[in-house]
N, C-alpha and C positions, 0 to 999 in steps of 0.2 A: 657185266651181267645184263641179261635181258629178262623181260618178264612176260609170262603168259597169264592172262587174267581170264578166269572162267566165271561166267555169269549164268546161273540157271534162271530160266524165265520165272516171272512172278506168278502168283495164284491165278488160275484161269477158271472161267465158267465151265461147268460140266457140258458135255456135248448135248445138243438138242436132238430129238429123234431125227435120224437121217442126216445129221450134220457130220461132216468129215472132221476127224481129229485135228487136222491142219488148220481148220477154220475156227477153232475155239478162241474167243477173245479173253482178254484179262478181265477179272472181276474188279469191282471197285476197290476191294482190299488189295488186289494185285497191282492196280495202278499206283496206289499209295506206296506199296513195297518197291516198285520199280523207280519211282521218284526218289525214295529214300536211298536206293542203291546208287543212283546218279549223284546224289548229294555226297554220299560217303566217298565215292571215287574222286569227286572234285575236291573235297576237303583233304584228301590224302595225296593229292597231286598225281593221281593214277589215270591220267588222260591217255588213251591208247593212240598209237600211230595208225592203226588199222583195226577194223572190226569185221569179223566173219560171223554171220548170223543165219540161223536156221530159217527157212521160209515160212514156218508156222506163224500164224497170226499172233499168237501169244508171245512169241519171241520177238517178232517185229515191233509189237506194241511195247514190250519191255525196253527194247533198244531205243525207241522213240522217246520214252520218258527219261531214260538215262541221258540221251543226247540233249534233252532240255536243260540238264544241269551241267554237263561238261562241254557243250558246244559241238559243232559239226566236226566229224573226223571221217576219213576215208572208210567206206563200208561196202560190203559185198554180201549178197545172199548166197549161201552155200547149201544146196539141197542135201549134200552128204551129211550135214550136221544132224538132221532129223533122224532119230533112231540109230545114231552112230555108236560104234564100238570105240574103246580107247585107241585102238590101232588106226582107225579111220581119222580120229581127231588128231593124233600125232602126225599122220601124213599131211593133213591140212596145215597144221602149224609149221611143219617142215617146209612146205611150199611157200610160206611167208616168213622165212627166217630173217629177211632183211628188216623186218619190223622190230624195233627195240622193245616195244610194248604192244603185244597183240591181245585183243579181246575176242573171246569166243562166246557167243550167246546161244545157249542150247538147252538140252534136256538131260534128265536122269533116265537110266542109270549111267549113261555114257560119261557125263561130266564127273560125277563122284568117283567113278572107277578110274578115270584119267588122273584125278588128284592122287589117288592111292598108287597107281602105276608109276607116276613120275616121282612121287616123294618117297615111296617105300620099295618100289620095284614089283609090287604084287597088286594086281587089280582087285583081288578079293579082299584086300584090307580096308575097303572103303567104309566110312563111318556115317555117311549120309550128307546130303546137301539140300537143305530146305528150299522151297520156292523163293526166288529173289536173292539167294545166297551168292556170295562172291568168294572165290579162292584165288589168291595171288601166288603164283609160283615163280621163283627166281631160278634162272638157268645160266650156266656158263655162256658167255657171249658167243664164242665160236664153236661150241660143241654141238654135236647132233643131239636131238631129243631122244634120250634112251631111258629105260627103266631105272628109277632111283637116282637120276641126275639132277632133280629139282629139289629145292627147299620150299616148303610151304611157308611163305613169309607173312601172310595175312589171311584171315578167314573172317568173314562178316555175314550176318544174316539179319533180316528185318525183325 
């Protein structure tokens, strides 16, 4: 089995006048959520082989806090994650199929729809993924990432 871990960025500050959405930082609450997410991953032995992260400031800050708890891992900023559809996220994960445990740090609605798509086969079956939430999906080791092929093995939120 391999694992796909999805981490939604923690709570962010609202955009200031004229501030781009990509530049929104984490709020103090969000920083605490991100640190808690990192501790949860570490406590459950869910240290990824590779991390793909949206370039948005709030996702990068979420990842930095997580890395403070789990240690350094290979990471890459992937612009496609920002405002991604489940199909885009599947394609990214497929390109990194050599990773036994891949972490995607991104945004809703893409992440919550991806959980539904992979676990039930229907992206409309999503139930929500709060800021700072983690979904751990288990997939067959050598199989393609297809609708309904994953098992939601853990779900956590701060």
